[in-house]
C-alpha positions as CSV (number, residue, x, y, z in Angstrom):
1,M,-1.4,-54.8,42.3
2,R,1.5,-54.4,44.7
3,H,4.8,-53.2,43.3
4,R,8.1,-54.5,44.6
5,N,8.7,-51.0,46.2
6,G,5.7,-51.7,48.5
7,L,3.2,-49.3,46.9
8,Y,-0.1,-50.4,45.4
9,Y,-1.1,-49.6,41.9
10,A,-4.5,-49.9,40.0
11,R,-4.1,-51.8,36.8
12,F,-6.7,-51.0,34.1
13,Y,-7.4,-52.2,30.6
14,S,-9.0,-49.8,28.2
15,K,-9.4,-50.2,24.4
16,G,-6.8,-53.0,24.4
17,Q,-4.2,-51.1,26.4
18,E,-2.9,-51.6,29.9
19,Q,-2.6,-48.7,32.2
20,W,-1.1,-48.5,35.7
21,I,-2.2,-45.8,38.1
22,P,-0.3,-45.2,41.4
23,L,-2.5,-45.4,44.5
24,K,0.3,-43.9,46.6
25,T,-0.1,-46.1,49.6
26,E,1.4,-49.2,51.2
27,L,-1.8,-50.1,53.1
28,F,-4.1,-52.6,51.5
29,E,-7.3,-51.2,52.9
30,V,-6.4,-47.7,51.8
31,A,-5.5,-49.0,48.4
32,K,-8.9,-50.6,48.0
33,A,-10.6,-47.3,48.9
34,R,-8.6,-45.4,46.4
35,L,-9.2,-48.1,43.8
36,R,-12.9,-47.5,44.1
37,E,-12.3,-43.8,43.7
38,Q,-10.3,-44.3,40.6
39,I,-13.0,-46.6,39.1
40,G,-15.6,-43.9,39.8
41,E,-13.6,-41.2,38.1
42,I,-13.0,-43.4,35.1
43,K,-16.7,-44.1,34.8
44,E,-17.5,-40.4,35.0
45,E,-15.0,-39.7,32.2
46,K,-16.6,-42.3,29.9
47,G,-18.5,-40.4,27.2
48,P,-18.3,-39.8,23.5
49,D,-15.1,-41.9,23.1
50,D,-16.9,-45.0,24.5
51,A,-19.7,-44.5,22.0
52,L,-17.0,-44.5,19.3
53,A,-15.6,-47.7,20.7
54,R,-18.9,-49.6,20.8
55,G,-19.9,-48.4,17.4
56,R,-23.3,-47.0,18.5
57,M,-24.0,-43.5,19.5
58,T,-26.6,-40.8,19.8
59,F,-26.4,-37.6,17.8
60,G,-25.5,-35.8,21.0
61,E,-22.5,-38.1,21.5
62,A,-21.4,-37.7,17.9
63,A,-21.7,-33.9,18.3
64,A,-19.5,-34.0,21.4
65,V,-16.8,-36.0,19.6
66,F,-17.0,-33.5,16.7
67,L,-16.4,-30.5,19.0
68,E,-13.7,-32.2,21.0
69,R,-11.8,-33.1,17.9
70,L,-12.1,-29.6,16.6
71,K,-10.6,-28.2,19.8
72,A,-7.9,-30.8,20.1
73,S,-6.7,-30.4,16.6
74,G,-6.8,-26.7,16.4
75,L,-7.6,-27.0,12.7
76,G,-10.6,-25.8,10.8
77,L,-13.1,-28.1,9.1
78,Q,-12.0,-30.2,6.1
79,G,-13.8,-28.8,3.1
80,R,-13.7,-29.9,-0.5
81,R,-10.4,-29.0,-2.3
82,T,-9.4,-26.8,0.6
83,T,-6.4,-26.8,2.9
84,R,-7.1,-27.0,6.6
85,K,-5.9,-23.9,8.5
86,R,-5.4,-23.1,12.2
87,I,-8.8,-22.3,13.7
88,T,-9.3,-19.4,16.2
89,E,-11.1,-19.6,19.5
90,S,-13.9,-17.4,18.1
91,S,-14.4,-19.9,15.3
92,I,-14.6,-22.8,17.7
93,H,-17.1,-20.8,19.8
94,Y,-19.2,-20.2,16.7
95,R,-19.2,-23.9,15.8
96,E,-20.4,-24.6,19.4
97,Q,-23.2,-22.1,18.9
98,T,-24.3,-23.8,15.7
99,V,-24.5,-27.1,17.4
100,R,-26.5,-25.7,20.3
101,A,-28.8,-24.0,17.9
102,L,-29.3,-27.2,16.0
103,L,-30.1,-29.2,19.2
104,K,-32.4,-26.5,20.4
105,S,-34.3,-26.4,17.1
106,W,-34.7,-30.2,17.1
107,P,-35.2,-31.1,20.8
108,E,-35.3,-34.9,20.5
109,L,-32.2,-35.0,18.3
110,E,-29.6,-35.1,21.0
111,T,-30.8,-38.4,22.5
112,T,-31.7,-40.1,19.2
113,D,-29.6,-42.9,17.9
114,V,-27.9,-41.7,14.7
115,R,-29.1,-44.9,12.9
116,K,-32.7,-43.8,13.3
117,I,-32.3,-40.3,11.7
118,S,-33.5,-40.3,8.1
119,E,-32.9,-37.9,5.3
120,T,-36.6,-37.0,5.5
121,D,-36.1,-36.0,9.2
122,C,-33.2,-33.8,8.2
123,E,-35.2,-32.2,5.4
124,K,-38.1,-31.4,7.8
125,W,-35.6,-29.8,10.2
126,S,-34.1,-27.7,7.4
127,E,-37.4,-26.3,6.3
128,R,-38.2,-25.2,9.9
129,F,-34.7,-23.8,10.6
130,A,-34.4,-22.0,7.2
131,S,-37.7,-20.2,7.8
132,R,-36.5,-18.7,11.1
133,Y,-32.8,-17.9,10.6
134,S,-30.6,-16.1,8.1
135,A,-29.1,-17.9,5.1
136,T,-25.6,-17.7,6.6
137,R,-26.8,-19.1,9.9
138,F,-28.6,-21.9,8.2
139,N,-25.7,-22.8,6.0
140,N,-23.2,-22.9,8.9
141,T,-25.5,-25.0,11.1
142,L,-26.1,-27.4,8.2
143,D,-22.4,-27.6,7.8
144,S,-22.0,-28.6,11.4
145,M,-24.7,-31.2,11.2
146,R,-23.0,-32.8,8.2
147,H,-19.7,-33.0,10.1
148,V,-21.4,-34.5,13.1
149,F,-23.0,-37.3,10.9
150,A,-19.6,-37.8,9.3
151,V,-18.2,-38.7,12.8
152,A,-20.9,-41.3,13.1
153,V,-20.3,-42.7,9.6
154,K,-16.6,-42.9,10.2
155,A,-17.2,-44.7,13.5
156,G,-19.4,-47.2,11.8
157,A,-22.4,-46.1,13.8
158,R,-24.5,-45.6,10.6
159,H,-24.2,-45.8,6.8
160,G,-24.4,-42.6,4.8
161,N,-24.8,-39.0,5.7
162,P,-28.6,-38.1,5.8
163,A,-27.8,-34.3,5.7
164,E,-25.6,-34.5,2.6
165,A,-28.4,-34.0,0.1
166,I,-29.9,-30.9,1.8
167,G,-29.3,-27.8,-0.3
168,R,-27.7,-24.7,1.1
169,C,-29.6,-21.4,1.1
170,E,-28.5,-18.6,-1.2
171,V,-26.8,-15.8,0.7
172,R,-27.8,-12.5,-0.8
173,P,-25.4,-9.6,-0.4
174,K,-26.4,-7.2,2.3
175,M,-27.5,-3.8,1.1
176,I,-25.0,-1.4,2.7
177,R,-26.7,1.8,3.8
178,L,-24.1,4.2,5.1
179,P,-24.4,7.8,6.4
180,E,-23.0,10.7,4.4
181,R,-20.0,12.6,5.9
182,T,-22.2,15.4,7.3
183,Q,-24.7,12.9,8.6
184,F,-22.0,10.9,10.3
185,S,-20.8,14.0,12.1
186,E,-24.3,14.6,13.3
187,F,-24.7,11.0,14.3
188,V,-21.5,11.0,16.5
189,E,-22.4,14.3,18.1
190,A,-25.8,12.8,19.0
191,I,-24.1,9.9,20.7
192,E,-21.7,12.2,22.6
193,M,-24.5,14.5,23.8
194,A,-26.9,11.8,24.9
195,G,-26.2,12.5,28.6
196,A,-25.2,9.0,29.8
197,W,-22.1,8.5,31.9
198,C,-20.4,6.8,29.0
199,S,-21.8,8.9,26.1
200,R,-18.5,10.6,25.3
201,D,-16.6,7.3,25.5
202,C,-19.1,5.6,23.2
203,A,-18.7,8.5,20.7
204,N,-14.9,8.0,20.7
205,F,-15.4,4.3,20.2
206,V,-17.6,4.9,17.2
207,R,-15.0,7.4,15.8
208,L,-12.1,5.0,16.1
209,L,-14.0,2.2,14.4
210,A,-14.9,4.5,11.5
211,F,-11.4,6.1,11.3
212,T,-9.4,2.8,11.4
213,G,-11.7,0.1,10.0
214,C,-11.1,-2.0,13.1
215,R,-13.6,-4.7,14.1
216,K,-15.3,-4.1,17.5
217,N,-13.1,-6.6,19.3
218,E,-9.9,-5.4,17.7
219,A,-10.6,-1.8,18.9
220,A,-11.7,-2.9,22.4
221,N,-8.3,-4.7,22.9
222,L,-6.2,-1.8,21.6
223,L,-3.6,-0.7,24.2
224,W,-1.6,2.6,24.2
225,D,1.5,0.5,23.6
226,D,0.0,-0.5,20.3
227,V,-0.2,3.1,19.1
228,D,2.9,4.3,17.3
229,F,2.6,8.0,16.6
230,E,6.1,8.2,15.2
231,K,5.5,5.6,12.5
232,G,1.9,6.7,12.1
233,R,0.2,3.3,12.7
234,I,-1.5,1.1,15.2
235,H,-0.7,-2.5,15.9
236,L,-3.7,-4.8,16.2
237,R,-2.7,-7.8,18.2
238,V,-6.1,-9.3,18.7
239,T,-7.7,-10.0,15.3
240,K,-10.4,-12.2,13.9
241,N,-8.0,-14.6,12.1
242,G,-5.4,-14.5,14.8
243,K,-2.9,-12.7,12.6
244,P,-1.7,-9.4,14.0
245,R,-1.6,-6.5,11.5
246,Y,-0.7,-2.8,11.3
247,V,-3.2,-0.1,10.2
248,P,-2.0,3.3,9.2
249,L,-3.3,6.4,11.0
250,I,-5.4,8.6,8.7
251,P,-5.4,12.2,9.8
252,D,-8.7,11.8,11.6
253,A,-7.5,8.8,13.5
254,R,-4.3,10.5,14.5
255,A,-6.1,13.6,15.8
256,L,-8.5,11.5,17.8
257,L,-5.8,9.4,19.4
258,E,-3.6,12.4,20.2
259,K,-6.5,14.1,21.8
260,L,-7.3,11.0,23.9
261,K,-3.6,10.7,24.9
262,K,-3.5,14.3,26.1
263,E,-6.6,13.7,28.2
264,R,-5.1,10.6,29.8
265,V,-1.6,11.6,30.6
266,D,-1.4,9.1,33.5
267,A,-2.4,6.2,31.4
268,S,0.3,3.5,31.1
269,D,1.3,1.7,27.9
270,E,-0.7,-1.3,29.0
271,S,-3.9,0.6,29.5
272,P,-6.7,0.3,27.0
273,V,-7.1,3.2,24.6
274,L,-10.9,3.1,24.8
275,S,-13.0,3.1,28.0
276,V,-15.9,1.0,26.6
277,R,-16.0,-2.2,24.5
278,E,-19.1,-1.6,22.5
279,A,-21.6,1.1,21.7
280,Q,-24.6,-0.4,19.9
281,K,-27.3,0.9,22.1
282,A,-25.9,4.4,22.0
283,M,-25.7,4.1,18.2
284,D,-29.3,2.9,18.0
285,H,-30.6,5.8,20.1
286,A,-28.6,8.4,18.1
287,A,-29.7,7.0,14.7
288,A,-33.4,7.1,15.8
289,K,-32.9,10.6,17.1
290,I,-31.6,12.1,13.9
291,G,-33.7,10.0,11.6
292,M,-30.8,8.0,10.2
293,T,-30.9,4.3,9.2
294,R,-29.7,2.1,12.0
295,I,-26.1,0.9,11.5
296,T,-23.9,-1.6,13.4
297,H,-20.3,-1.7,14.6
298,H,-19.4,-3.6,11.5
299,D,-21.1,-1.0,9.2
300,L,-18.5,1.5,10.5
301,R,-15.8,-0.8,9.1
302,H,-17.7,-0.6,5.7
303,L,-17.7,3.2,6.2
304,F,-14.0,3.3,6.6
305,A,-13.4,1.1,3.5
306,T,-15.9,3.2,1.5
307,Q,-14.1,6.5,2.4
308,C,-10.7,5.0,1.5
309,I,-11.8,3.8,-1.9
310,E,-13.6,7.0,-2.8
311,A,-10.4,8.8,-1.8
312,G,-8.7,6.9,-4.6
313,I,-6.9,4.2,-2.5
314,D,-6.7,0.9,-4.5
315,I,-8.8,-2.0,-3.2
316,P,-5.9,-4.4,-2.5
317,T,-4.4,-1.8,-0.2
318,V,-7.7,-1.2,1.6
319,S,-8.1,-5.0,1.9
320,R,-4.8,-5.3,3.7
321,W,-5.7,-2.6,6.1
322,L,-9.0,-4.5,6.8
323,G,-7.1,-7.7,7.5
324,H,-8.4,-9.7,4.6
325,V,-6.1,-12.5,3.4
326,D,-7.6,-13.0,0.0
327,G,-5.7,-10.3,-1.9
328,G,-8.7,-8.1,-2.2
329,A,-11.2,-10.6,-3.7
330,L,-13.8,-10.0,-0.9
331,A,-13.3,-6.3,-0.9
332,M,-13.7,-6.2,-4.7
333,K,-17.0,-8.1,-4.4
334,V,-18.3,-5.8,-1.6
335,Y,-16.9,-2.5,-2.7
336,G,-16.3,-2.9,-6.4
337,H,-19.2,-0.8,-7.4
338,L,-17.7,2.1,-5.5
339,R,-14.5,1.9,-7.5
340,D,-16.6,1.9,-10.7
341,A,-18.5,5.0,-9.6
342,H,-15.3,6.7,-8.6
343,S,-13.6,5.8,-12.0
344,T,-16.6,7.2,-13.9
345,E,-16.4,10.4,-12.0
346,Q,-12.7,10.7,-12.4
347,A,-12.9,10.0,-16.1
348,Q,-14.8,13.2,-16.6
349,K,-11.6,15.1,-15.7
350,V,-9.8,13.7,-18.7
351,S,-9.8,15.9,-21.8
352,F,-7.9,16.3,-25.1
353,G,-9.1,19.8,-25.6
354,R,-7.4,23.0,-24.6
């Protein structure tokens, strides 16, 4: 269409709506060429939304809609009797991983029309997947599958959710095996003396995780500007739930950070406190060398919480330091037995005798 200003426009109709796209030319032949380009671009953009419009879709198309909506809304999944909260980038990435794992474990699923997928098909998949992956991984992948089918049901592409009746796996609490104080010192020393170019940096990384209860990513993103020696705390800007928090410096953490600061007098406030971002391989080698049970970065967080609770700090306070937002419910579930043991030990000090 030619506008009264002399310029040509492409007029499109999509889903009952009219749209005018400027072709930015007064020459008819040029306008025709640009119109063809616009048509090609629009055809390339057609995807999951077109499947929604026509009411028929493959599982892969429904999965794409599910992930697109998750990213666009920025909100978590709608659960039963729950309030939707803002979702973090890491949570979106995890959902993408579960969808990829689902499609990989069921190769023909992506191109299969959602109408042709039965409850029996889903049950067979669940048996295969549950035998290969952890209960947590299975439950989250199943959850993603249900939401993908929900997209198809809402679009009218099928009736009923075939994954709704599949039961979740029981998640058994992980048996936490942590090193004793003397063993931890030996463990860190083995890391530091391993002889690699980054051995000392890895040891400091492990120490900071254990002395602060930070997650791996939180510690890796800690800058010198986030360390407040005067107030005795560190400011964690990058956290799992996206909510910054402060963690107090216990004496060991303060001593470590003061030592690192003296060694790096030229470091700016915007410089990372740590020179490495993970140390799992170094930890594995050190544990094997001293005959200690293998531990992970996250186990160092458990170690911090355990030491705090055994020192007499109440669980709600430790929970806040760890960044939990449930008032201590999770910490009580994981570490409650430590408090019981500590209480029993302390009770022996109470006496009515002289």
